[in-house]
C-alpha positions, 0 to 999 in steps of 0.5 A, spaced: 200 840 717 202 847 714 204 849 721 208 843 723 212 843 717 214 850 717 217 849 724 222 844 721 229 846 718 230 844 711 223 845 709 223 851 704 216 851 702 209 848 704 203 849 700 196 847 702 192 845 696 187 839 693 189 833 690 186 826 688 179 828 685 176 829 678 174 836 678 179 841 675 181 847 679 176 846 685 174 851 690 174 849 698 167 849 698 166 844 693 172 840 696 168 840 702 162 837 699 166 831 698 163 830 691 170 832 687 174 826 690 179 831 692 183 830 699 185 836 702 193 836 702 200 839 703 205 840 698 212 840 702 218 842 699 225 841 703 232 840 702 234 833 703 241 835 705 238 838 711 232 834 713 231 826 710 225 825 706 224 819 711 223 824 717 218 829 712 214 822 711 214 820 719 212 827 721 206 826 716 204 819 720 205 823 727 200 829 725 194 824 724 191 818 725 192 814 719 187 808 721 181 813 721 178 811 714 175 818 711 176 822 717 181 826 721 178 827 728 171 831 727 172 832 720 169 826 716 169 825 708 173 823 703 176 830 703 179 828 709 182 821 707 189 819 709 193 819 702 199 820 699 200 822 692 206 820 688 209 823 682 214 817 680 216 810 682 222 813 687 216 817 691 212 811 691 217 806 694 219 812 699 211 812 701 211 805 701 216 804 706 213 810 710 207 806 711 210 800 713 214 804 718 207 807 720 204 800 721 209 799 726 208 805 730 200 805 730 200 797 731 197 796 724 190 798 721 193 804 717 188 806 711 193 811 708 192 810 700 197 811 695 195 815 689 198 817 683 199 825 683 195 827 677 194 834 678 195 839 684 191 845 685 193 850 690 188 852 695 185 859 696 190 864 699 187 864 706 189 857 707 196 858 706 200 859 712 193 859 716 196 858 723 200 864 722 195 868 720 190 865 725 193 863 731 187 865 736 182 861 731 179 855 735 181 850 730 189 852 731 188 852 739 185 846 739 188 842 734 194 845 731 198 847 737 198 840 740 200 837 733 206 842 733 208 840 740 207 833 739 212 834 733 217 838 737 217 833 742 218 827 737 223 831 732 226 836 736 233 835 732 229 838 726 226 844 729 228 851 727 231 855 732 
């Protein structure tokens, strides 16, 4: 998700991290066990005068299959759940509307959870801007590149020059 959001006009920052768990300041290794309750997430900052929040949210639902419970592709566990963490009632309403649009897009069966954001923990530095740092890495080639291309095709008017 980091790589895709960075290609969009109006996105000012993308921070990889962890949210939704019970362990303070978890490490990547701890999150990977599935025992912390955290999900791997990104925090996206953007200028809504350039890119609407609805586009940011619709990109989220284009990037992964929100019908898969506790998994994304070959990655399995609650840390890979499709989740949205809201800070206030306005965000919650925006997220609910995005989930409704995703239900139409995917033909139902969306399992994305809506959870209040209690804490966000920034992931280790090597996770930040991972694709740019590791363009030839297997995951980047096999998973990230097709996702970037899919978003470029679906949201071409928002792609940076």
